[in-house]
N, C-alpha and C positions, 0 to 999 in steps of 0.2 A: 516686479509680480508672476510672470510669465515664468524663473525661475525658482520660486521656493513651490511652480507644480512643478517643475521636471524634475528637480532634484534628490523627489520623495521616487518620484518611478527608478529614476538608474538606480539609486544606494540599491533599493529594488532588483532592479531587472540583473544588477551585479553579483549581487546577491544569491541570484539563483528564485524571487520570490515572488519575481511578477504572476501573476496568472501566465497559461503558456506552459512557464516553463515546466521543464521530463518530473516534476512531485506528482505523488501523490496525496492531494485533501478530505481525503476520508478522515474514518473515526480517531485515531489512533495519532497518529501523525503522517510525517511527509518519509521521502526517500533518505538513506533506506532506513531499512528496517523489516521486519518479520509481516509470509503475508500471510494472511491469517480466511476463512468463509467461515462458515457454516451452514449446516443441513439440514434439513427437515427434523430431522430430532436432536436439533438442539447442543449437534456435538459440533465441536471447534478441534481447524483443521491448520495448523500453522506452518511452516516453513522453521527446517531443521535453524538456522544463519541465514541469518539476515539479507537480505537482494538492493539491490540498484538501483533498478530499472524497473520499471513497467514492464518490459518481456524478460524480467528476469523472473518476476512473482510468475507467472502468465505460464513461464517452461515452466515453474513449481508446482506450479498447478498443474499439468497437461503427465502430471508425472504418478499424477494418487488415481487409487482408482476409478474404470471407471463404476464400479458401484457409486462410488463414493461421489465421484463428482457428478452424478447421473444426480443426487436428492441435495444439492447446492442451493442454496435457500443464502437469495442476492447477492450482488455481487462480492467478491476478492476486501479485503482492505488490507491497511498497512499499521503493523501495531508499531508504538517504540520499544514494548519488555514482550518476549512471547509468554503467556500465560502458559503459567505453570500447565493446569489440567489438558489445555492443549494437543491434541492427537498428531502424532505422528503424518505422512503417504510413507 
């Protein structure tokens, strides 16, 4: 009985999908992906290239102009594909 409980947890941990792993669980998916955020003006900004982790995504957000970041609405999120209408920083 215990093996049935431990095996799925072990498989998820090995695949990096277990809670607490360095993956994003936001809107579009997990890392690697395109770091995106929305502004109060409903504009969407996304990275031009995929980011590998939270630190890389945070670094990309810091490259955006201060007036754009100041108007960020909500938290940044990850998208599996870059939206065509998204702006670049």
